PADRENLUM-699322 format. One line per field, with one value per residue (C-alpha): x, y, z negated; residue in one letter; residue number from 0. Coordinates in nm, 2 decimals. Each point is the difference from the previous one (the first is absolute). Example, Ala and Ser with C-alpha at 12.3 -4.5 7.8 and 13.67 -1.06 7.14 Angstrom:
# PADRENLUM-699322
u: 1.23|0.14;
v: -0.45|0.34;
w: -0.78|0.07;
banu: a|s;
koldren: 0|1;
This chain:
# PADRENLUM-699322
u: -1.70|0.34|0.07|0.02|0.22|-0.19|0.11|-0.10|-0.32|-0.13|-0.37|0.09|0.14|-0.22|-0.24|0.28|0.20|-0.31|0.00|0.35|-0.08|-0.29|0.23|0.24|-0.28|-0.11|0.36|-0.07|0.27|-0.10|0.18|0.31|0.30|-0.23|0.05|0.15|-0.14|0.20|-0.13|0.08|-0.07|0.27|0.24|-0.02|-0.14|-0.20|-0.13|-0.38|-0.02|0.16|-0.16|0.10|-0.26|-0.18|0.12|-0.24|-0.06|0.14|0.33|0.04|0.19|0.00|0.30|0.06|0.33|0.19|0.28|-0.24|-0.12|0.36|0.09|-0.29|0.17|-0.19|0.17|-0.12|-0.24|0.16|-0.34|-0.11|0.35|-0.03|0.30|-0.23|-0.25|-0.05|0.09|-0.23|-0.01|-0.17|-0.09|0.00|0.31|0.15|-0.07|0.14|0.33|0.04|-0.08|0.25|0.26|-0.10|0.05|0.34|0.09|-0.12|0.18|0.33|-0.02|0.29|0.24|-0.21|-0.04|0.01|-0.31|0.17|0.05|-0.35|-0.14|0.22|-0.13|-0.36|0.05|-0.04|0.22|0.09|-0.17|-0.33|0.02|0.06|-0.29|-0.24|0.12|-0.08|-0.34|-0.09|0.16|0.06|0.35|0.33|0.16|0.28|-0.26|-0.17|0.33|0.08|-0.34|0.04|0.33|-0.14|-0.30|0.21|0.23|-0.30|-0.12|0.34|0.03|-0.35|0.02|0.36|0.29|0.24|0.25|-0.09|0.31|-0.12|-0.35|0.15|0.21|-0.29|-0.23|0.25|0.14|0.37|0.09|-0.14|0.02|-0.20|-0.26|-0.03|-0.02|-0.28|-0.19|0.01|-0.10|-0.30|-0.12|0.11|0.17|0.31|0.00|0.11|-0.29|-0.25|0.13|-0.05|-0.37|-0.09|0.03|0.21|-0.06|0.38|0.17|0.14|0.36|0.07|-0.34|-0.23|-0.38|-0.19|-0.36|-0.17|-0.36|-0.29|-0.36|-0.24|-0.14|0.30|-0.06|0.33|-0.06|-0.11|0.33|0.20|-0.18|0.08|0.37|0.03|-0.13|0.27|0.28|0.35|0.18|0.31|-0.11|-0.35|-0.17|-0.35|0.00|-0.22|-0.20|0.30|0.19|0.38|0.25|0.37|0.10|0.28|0.05|0.28|0.09|0.06|0.37|-0.05|0.05|-0.21|-0.23|-0.15|-0.25|-0.35|-0.33|-0.31|-0.34|-0.29|-0.35|-0.11|-0.37|-0.08|0.23|-0.07|0.37|0.25|0.30|0.32|0.29|0.34|0.34|0.23|0.23|-0.27|-0.01|0.20|-0.27|-0.30|-0.20|0.04|-0.12|-0.30|-0.09|0.01|-0.22|-0.25|-0.01|-0.02|-0.29|-0.17|-0.01|-0.09|-0.34|-0.33|-0.21|-0.33|0.07|0.09|-0.30|-0.24|0.14|-0.03|-0.33|-0.16|0.20|-0.24|-0.28|0.18|0.03|-0.06|0.32|0.21|0.16|0.10|0.07|0.36|0.15|0.35|0.21|0.31|0.30|0.36|0.31|0.25|-0.10|0.24|-0.12|-0.36|0.07|0.19|-0.29|-0.24|0.20|0.03|-0.38|-0.08|-0.25|0.08|-0.15|0.10|0.15|0.22|0.12|0.09|0.21|0.19|0.05|0.15|0.24|0.10|0.07|0.20|0.22|0.06|-0.11|0.24|0.01|-0.05|0.00|-0.33|-0.06|-0.36|-0.10|-0.08|0.18|0.32|0.06|-0.07|-0.15|0.25|0.06|-0.04|0.37|0.09|-0.21|0.14|0.36|-0.06|0.23|-0.13|-0.35|-0.27|-0.18|0.29|-0.01|-0.38|-0.09|0.13|-0.24|-0.30|-0.04|-0.08|0.21|-0.27|-0.03|0.37|0.04|-0.28|0.18|0.32|-0.18|-0.16|0.34|0.16|-0.28|0.02|0.38|-0.01|-0.29|-0.22|-0.30|-0.11|-0.24|0.00|-0.03|-0.13|-0.21|-0.16|-0.08|-0.16|0.33|0.19|-0.25|0.07|0.38|-0.05|-0.19|0.28|0.24|0.03|-0.24|-0.21|-0.37|-0.30|-0.08|0.36|0.02|-0.33|0.09|0.33|-0.18|-0.25|0.24|0.35|-0.12|-0.30|-0.21|-0.36|-0.15|0.19|-0.23|0.13|-0.32|0.15|0.06|-0.15|-0.13|-0.16|-0.18|-0.10|-0.14|-0.21|-0.10|-0.19|0.06|0.20|0.33|-0.18|-0.26|0.27|0.19|-0.32|-0.09|0.35|-0.02|-0.25|0.26|0.26|0.22|0.00|0.02|0.30|-0.21|-0.29|0.25|0.10|-0.36|-0.07|0.29|-0.10|-0.35|0.14;
v: 1.17|0.17|0.31|0.32|0.30|0.32|0.17|0.33|-0.15|-0.04|-0.05|-0.31|-0.17|0.15|-0.29|-0.25|0.22|0.02|-0.38|0.00|0.31|-0.19|-0.30|0.25|0.16|-0.34|-0.10|-0.32|-0.26|-0.18|0.27|0.03|-0.02|0.02|0.37|0.30|0.35|0.31|0.30|0.33|0.21|-0.18|-0.14|-0.35|-0.33|-0.25|-0.35|-0.02|-0.12|0.32|0.13|0.36|0.26|-0.06|0.25|0.16|-0.19|0.27|-0.02|-0.38|-0.17|-0.38|-0.21|-0.37|-0.02|0.18|0.06|0.18|0.22|0.09|0.06|0.26|0.18|-0.14|-0.12|-0.29|0.05|-0.06|-0.12|-0.27|-0.09|-0.10|-0.23|-0.23|-0.03|-0.36|-0.08|-0.14|-0.33|0.05|-0.29|0.18|-0.10|0.34|0.12|-0.32|0.05|0.36|-0.10|-0.28|0.25|0.24|-0.29|-0.06|0.37|0.01|-0.32|0.10|0.37|-0.04|-0.05|0.07|-0.25|0.15|0.02|-0.22|-0.27|0.03|-0.03|-0.30|-0.18|0.07|-0.09|0.35|0.27|0.30|0.23|-0.20|-0.01|0.38|0.07|-0.23|0.15|0.35|-0.10|-0.18|0.22|0.33|0.02|-0.14|-0.31|0.23|0.23|-0.30|-0.13|0.34|0.00|-0.36|0.09|0.32|-0.18|-0.28|0.26|0.18|-0.33|-0.05|0.36|-0.02|-0.35|-0.05|0.19|-0.10|0.28|0.21|-0.15|-0.35|0.09|0.14|-0.31|-0.24|0.18|-0.01|0.35|-0.01|0.29|0.20|0.32|-0.15|-0.12|0.34|0.19|-0.21|-0.03|0.38|0.06|-0.24|0.05|0.35|-0.10|-0.19|-0.36|0.13|0.25|-0.28|-0.21|0.28|0.03|-0.36|-0.24|-0.29|-0.34|-0.04|-0.34|-0.25|-0.09|-0.20|0.04|0.25|0.00|0.15|-0.02|-0.13|0.08|-0.22|0.04|-0.13|-0.24|-0.23|-0.34|-0.01|-0.30|-0.20|0.09|-0.10|-0.33|-0.08|0.09|-0.18|-0.33|0.02|0.17|-0.15|-0.10|0.21|0.27|0.11|0.05|0.13|0.13|0.23|0.10|0.09|-0.16|-0.03|-0.14|0.00|0.18|0.00|0.26|0.11|0.37|0.20|-0.06|-0.37|-0.03|-0.24|0.15|-0.23|0.08|-0.05|0.17|0.03|0.10|0.11|0.14|0.35|-0.01|0.35|0.15|-0.26|-0.08|-0.28|0.08|-0.14|-0.03|-0.07|-0.08|0.28|-0.24|0.00|0.38|0.00|-0.22|0.16|0.07|-0.37|-0.11|0.23|-0.12|-0.36|0.08|0.17|-0.31|-0.25|0.18|0.12|0.36|0.12|-0.18|0.18|-0.23|0.16|-0.05|-0.37|-0.06|0.16|-0.22|-0.32|0.07|-0.29|-0.24|0.07|-0.15|-0.33|0.03|0.30|0.19|-0.21|0.32|0.23|0.37|0.08|-0.33|0.04|-0.21|-0.12|0.07|-0.08|0.16|-0.21|-0.14|-0.30|-0.08|0.00|-0.20|-0.27|0.00|-0.07|-0.29|-0.15|0.03|-0.22|-0.27|0.01|0.18|0.36|-0.13|-0.26|0.27|0.23|-0.28|-0.05|0.37|0.02|-0.29|0.17|0.33|-0.17|-0.18|0.27|0.33|0.26|0.02|0.35|0.15|0.19|0.00|-0.11|-0.34|-0.23|0.21|-0.18|-0.01|0.18|-0.21|-0.16|0.21|-0.15|0.07|-0.20|-0.30|0.01|0.00|-0.33|-0.27|-0.34|-0.13|0.22|-0.31|-0.10|0.33|0.03|-0.37|-0.05|0.29|-0.20|0.19|-0.23|-0.01|0.17|0.29|0.03|0.03|0.26|0.21|-0.03|0.11|0.30|0.11|-0.03|0.19|0.29|0.02|0.01|0.25|-0.24|0.07|0.31|-0.05|0.35|0.25|-0.20|0.21|-0.31|-0.25|-0.25|-0.03|-0.06|-0.27|-0.18|0.03|-0.15|-0.29|-0.08|-0.06|-0.35|-0.09|0.32|-0.08|0.22|0.02|0.10|0.26|0.16|0.00|0.18|0.24|0.08|0.06|0.07|0.20|0.15|-0.08|0.07|-0.23|-0.33|-0.30|-0.34|-0.18|-0.35|0.11|-0.23|0.29|0.17|-0.32|-0.07|0.35|-0.03|-0.37|-0.18|0.20|-0.16|0.14|0.14|0.17|0.15|0.13|0.16|0.16|0.14|0.17|0.24|0.10|0.14|0.19|-0.08|-0.38|0.01|0.18|-0.25|-0.28|0.15|0.05|-0.37|-0.11|0.22|-0.15|-0.34;
w: 1.13|-0.01|-0.20|0.21|0.00|0.05|0.31|0.16|0.11|-0.35|0.09|0.20|-0.31|-0.27|-0.04|-0.02|-0.24|-0.22|-0.03|-0.14|-0.22|-0.15|-0.08|-0.16|-0.20|-0.13|-0.09|0.19|-0.06|0.31|0.20|-0.21|0.24|0.30|0.03|-0.18|-0.05|0.06|-0.20|0.17|-0.31|-0.21|0.26|-0.14|0.13|-0.21|0.01|0.04|-0.37|-0.14|-0.32|0.05|0.06|0.34|0.26|0.25|0.32|0.22|-0.18|0.06|0.29|0.02|0.10|0.06|-0.20|-0.26|0.26|0.22|-0.28|-0.10|0.37|0.00|-0.29|-0.30|-0.32|-0.21|-0.29|-0.34|-0.15|0.24|0.12|0.37|-0.04|-0.19|0.28|0.13|0.35|0.27|0.18|0.34|0.23|0.33|0.20|0.07|-0.35|-0.14|0.19|-0.12|-0.36|0.01|0.12|-0.28|-0.25|0.14|-0.03|-0.36|-0.10|0.16|-0.09|-0.24|0.29|0.31|0.28|0.35|0.20|0.26|-0.27|-0.12|0.35|0.07|-0.31|0.11|0.36|0.15|0.14|-0.22|0.26|-0.02|-0.38|-0.02|0.23|-0.20|-0.33|0.12|0.12|-0.32|-0.27|0.19|-0.13|0.13|-0.17|-0.13|-0.17|-0.15|-0.13|-0.16|-0.18|-0.11|-0.16|-0.16|-0.15|-0.14|-0.16|-0.14|-0.15|-0.16|-0.13|-0.15|-0.16|-0.10|-0.15|0.27|0.08|0.30|0.18|-0.07|0.13|0.32|0.06|-0.07|0.24|0.28|0.01|0.10|-0.23|-0.29|0.20|0.28|-0.24|-0.18|0.32|0.15|-0.33|-0.04|0.36|-0.01|-0.36|-0.07|-0.33|-0.10|-0.12|-0.35|0.00|0.09|-0.28|-0.25|0.11|-0.05|-0.30|0.12|-0.15|-0.04|-0.01|-0.24|0.02|0.31|0.17|0.17|0.06|0.29|0.11|0.31|0.08|0.14|0.09|-0.27|-0.09|-0.06|-0.15|-0.19|-0.21|0.30|0.17|-0.30|-0.03|0.36|-0.04|-0.34|0.15|0.27|-0.20|0.08|-0.31|-0.06|0.25|-0.11|-0.34|-0.09|-0.35|-0.20|0.30|0.21|0.28|-0.02|0.24|0.11|0.32|0.24|0.28|0.23|0.01|0.32|-0.03|-0.04|-0.38|-0.21|-0.26|-0.27|-0.27|-0.14|0.07|-0.23|0.13|-0.22|0.05|-0.08|0.08|-0.13|0.26|0.28|0.00|-0.06|-0.22|0.15|-0.23|0.17|-0.14|0.09|0.18|0.27|0.03|0.33|0.16|-0.18|0.33|0.09|-0.35|0.01|0.35|-0.12|-0.29|0.23|0.22|-0.28|-0.17|0.32|-0.09|0.35|-0.01|0.05|-0.22|0.11|0.37|-0.07|-0.21|0.25|0.27|-0.21|-0.16|0.20|-0.21|-0.29|0.20|-0.03|-0.37|-0.23|-0.09|0.23|0.12|-0.29|0.05|-0.10|0.10|0.13|0.23|-0.20|0.22|-0.08|-0.14|0.19|0.34|-0.01|-0.34|0.11|0.32|-0.21|-0.25|0.29|0.13|-0.35|-0.04|0.30|-0.10|-0.37|-0.30|-0.10|-0.32|0.18|0.25|-0.28|-0.16|0.33|0.04|-0.35|0.08|0.32|-0.18|-0.28|0.25|0.26|-0.14|-0.14|-0.38|-0.14|-0.35|-0.05|-0.37|0.08|-0.11|0.30|0.26|0.07|0.38|0.32|0.27|0.25|0.31|0.35|0.07|-0.31|0.12|0.35|-0.15|-0.17|0.15|0.10|0.05|-0.16|-0.10|-0.22|-0.17|-0.06|-0.02|-0.35|-0.10|0.11|0.33|0.29|0.31|0.21|-0.24|-0.04|0.38|0.00|-0.26|0.20|0.32|-0.18|-0.14|0.34|0.17|-0.25|0.01|0.38|0.00|0.21|-0.22|-0.19|-0.29|-0.14|0.28|0.29|0.24|0.15|-0.28|0.24|0.19|-0.33|-0.09|0.32|-0.06|-0.34|0.13|0.24|-0.30|-0.13|-0.28|0.04|0.08|0.03|-0.37|-0.09|0.27|-0.09|-0.37|0.08|0.23|-0.27|-0.29|0.14|0.31|-0.18|0.31|-0.10|0.26|-0.08|-0.07|-0.11|0.11|-0.09|-0.36|-0.26|-0.21|0.29|0.10|-0.36|-0.05|0.32|-0.03|0.14|0.33|0.27|0.13|0.31|-0.21|-0.22|0.30|0.14|-0.33|-0.05|0.34|-0.16|-0.26|0.24|-0.04|-0.38|0.00|-0.24|-0.26|0.07|-0.08|-0.33|-0.10|0.09|-0.21|-0.29|0.01|-0.10;
banu: x|x|x|x|x|x|x|x|x|x|x|x|x|x|x|x|x|x|x|x|x|x|x|x|x|x|x|x|x|x|x|x|x|x|x|x|x|x|x|x|x|x|x|x|x|x|x|x|x|x|x|x|x|x|x|x|x|x|x|x|x|x|x|x|x|x|x|x|x|x|x|x|x|x|x|x|x|x|x|x|x|x|x|x|x|x|x|x|x|x|x|x|x|x|x|x|x|x|x|x|x|x|x|x|x|x|x|x|x|x|x|x|x|x|x|x|x|x|x|x|x|x|x|x|x|x|x|x|x|x|x|x|x|x|x|x|x|x|x|x|x|x|x|x|x|x|x|x|x|x|x|x|x|x|x|x|x|x|x|x|x|x|x|x|x|x|x|x|x|x|x|x|x|x|x|x|x|x|x|x|x|x|x|x|x|x|x|x|x|x|x|x|x|x|x|x|x|x|x|x|x|x|x|x|x|x|x|x|x|x|x|x|x|x|x|x|x|x|x|x|x|x|x|x|x|x|x|x|x|x|x|x|x|x|x|x|x|x|x|x|x|x|x|x|x|x|x|x|x|x|x|x|x|x|x|x|x|x|x|x|x|x|x|x|x|x|x|x|x|x|x|x|x|x|x|x|x|x|x|x|x|x|x|x|x|x|x|x|x|x|x|x|x|x|x|x|x|x|x|x|x|x|x|x|x|x|x|x|x|x|x|x|x|x|x|x|x|x|x|x|x|x|x|x|x|x|x|x|x|x|x|x|x|x|x|x|x|x|x|x|x|x|x|x|x|x|x|x|x|x|x|x|x|x|x|x|x|x|x|x|x|x|x|x|x|x|x|x|x|x|x|x|x|x|x|x|x|x|x|x|x|x|x|x|x|x|x|x|x|x|x|x|x|x|x|x|x|x|x|x|x|x|x|x|x|x|x|x|x|x|x|x|x|x|x|x|x|x|x|x|x|x|x|x|x|x|x|x|x|x|x|x|x|x|x|x|x|x|x|x|x|x|x|x|x|x|x|x|x|x|x|x|x|x|x|x|x|x|x|x|x|x|x|x|x|x|x|x|x|x|x|x|x|x|x|x|x|x|x|x|x|x|x|x|x|x|x|x|x|x|x|x|x|x|x|x|x|x;
koldren: 0|1|2|3|4|5|6|7|8|9|10|11|12|13|14|15|16|17|18|19|20|21|22|23|24|25|26|27|28|29|30|31|32|33|34|35|36|37|38|39|40|41|42|43|44|45|46|47|48|49|50|51|52|53|54|55|56|57|58|59|60|61|62|63|64|65|66|67|68|69|70|71|72|73|74|75|76|77|78|79|80|81|82|83|84|85|86|87|88|89|90|91|92|93|94|95|96|97|98|99|100|101|102|103|104|105|106|107|108|109|110|111|112|113|114|115|116|117|118|119|120|121|122|123|124|125|126|127|128|129|130|131|132|133|134|135|136|137|138|139|140|141|142|143|144|145|146|147|148|149|150|151|152|153|154|155|156|157|158|159|160|161|162|163|164|165|166|167|168|169|170|171|172|173|174|175|176|177|178|179|180|181|182|183|184|185|186|187|188|189|190|191|192|193|194|195|196|197|198|199|200|201|202|203|204|205|206|207|208|209|210|211|212|213|214|215|216|217|218|219|220|221|222|223|224|225|226|227|228|229|230|231|232|233|234|235|236|237|238|239|240|241|242|243|244|245|246|247|248|249|250|251|252|253|254|255|256|257|258|259|260|261|262|263|264|265|266|267|268|269|270|271|272|273|274|275|276|277|278|279|280|281|282|283|284|285|286|287|288|289|290|291|292|293|294|295|296|297|298|299|300|301|302|303|304|305|306|307|308|309|310|311|312|313|314|315|316|317|318|319|320|321|322|323|324|325|326|327|328|329|330|331|332|333|334|335|336|337|338|339|340|341|342|343|344|345|346|347|348|349|350|351|352|353|354|355|356|357|358|359|360|361|362|363|364|365|366|367|368|369|370|371|372|373|374|375|376|377|378|379|380|381|382|383|384|385|386|387|388|389|390|391|392|393|394|395|396|397|398|399|400|401|402|403|404|405|406|407|408|409|410|411|412|413|414|415|416|417|418|419|420|421|422|423|424|425|426|427|428|429|430|431|432|433|434|435|436|437|438|439|440|441|442|443|444|445|446|447|448|449|450|451|452|453|454|455|456|457|458|459|460|461|462|463|464|465|466|467|468|469|470|471|472|473|474|475|476|477|478|479|480|481|482|483|484|485|486|487|488|489|490|491|492|493|494|495|496|497;
């Protein structure tokens, strides 16, 4: 069921509106980010989990997105903070396309990629994308971009002591005047006035911290354990219940930005705290998008668990509510990690990845023990002269895997494959399998973690077969068909059961 906007024909929508009002009344976390509530008596819009006094039903209007609520003239609630609402990850084809476009808009809001460029990356015309966007979100892409920038700015104004000018630039506004004008028009107060009304968390020297929301429950320790087992030496560290890593992004004007990121868990608020070195401020939207992808913050855990409940008939608690699909922070890093993991242990693959980073990664000074390099870029690998086997062979990487890494780097540099914003993941899997040294297992693993495809399934995986023993490959394939479109989550549950 989709949220509804009350129109002139109120009675036609009353029963459906009452469903959403009931969820709002219960403060039901399952619906957080699924809809927003505009309150006519106050002029603000809220998340369904807002703890403010419940407004009367007749004063409520329900919207699909924050952008739509703002377009209708509502301003964000300062108590529930709509900018912290988790996103959504639909599996319907059209909705998937639009949500991929929305992610691209959010990630690139600091410098604004054209709708034509976004459409080209997703394989659709700008006209088709604009029409699909209006049908799904009821606002134009430009209006969605404006809201994305404003909500990012609101997050920074609330959680940091960055100057208003720095906030405006980080959120993608070309000038302070433009930022102040739009902020005042939409929210009916100035950025400075907003900051005076809220208690910001501030920042330490050289870093800022913002929050990203999720739908509970979230099995944080399970996620950390998964990442710790596969952490690449020099690039990733799990310490004191937090995840830390190095990062490299390219700004809109093609400048390199290097730094470190730290992610912690705030279960009382259903958020992750994301601390970022200030050197990464020009690419903050990209950093936050990568964190959302790595930690699967758009997941609806109840929908996944309901679809996979039959797994518990195989073995009690085989499917655990709150399990997330670990994504990735860097797509080339994940793809290389998948290649290195072919037919060897996780520990051995981690050792090879560490050697690869030490030899070809970029050294960085982070001040954090264990974070010494950023992962090699595909362009850097393609630029190596001579045979790739001669470069990677001394590291213990076989010739077949070396050629596979070379092929992946070339494909990414040329734009032949898209791991992050592909509209048709099945097609990208076929492209991957056409590359040298990339078989079905590797392609499915990359689709699952780098692409974030919820329906990938590495049916030849040793862990999957062990968890479902003594079933045959055919029996496993038949069983997994019942887990569509969440087979990636089924795979994670199977691995965790071991």
